[in-house]
C-alpha positions, 0 to 999 in steps of 0.5 A: 206143080201145085198152088201150095208149092208156089204160094211162097215164091216171090214175084220179081219183074225182070224188066226193072227188078221190082218185087211184087210180093209173094204169090199169096199176096196176089189175086188171080184173074180167070177168064170166065169162058175158058177157065184159064188164068189170064192175069195176076193182080199184085201190089204196086211197089211204087205205092208203098207209102206209110200213109196209104190205107191200102195198097194200089194194085196192078194187073200183070198178064199171065203170059208175061211169066217167063219162069217159075223157079225154085224160089221165085217167079220171074215175069217181064211186065208190059208196063 
């Protein structure tokens, strides 16, 4: 699967059903030694205030992804 095919997928946390936006909204953190993806840095849905100039971000380990489905990416956050 190519990045261009999964960028529009919504990231959903199985733990509590929170939405973390689309993969295009995320930053991808790579391990410099291995070149592997280590985490997604996504907007924190709890900091969705009109008064915030920028959203707070949270880091979700890549190994928390349970399934990349047809429409969504399902993960279970350790938080």
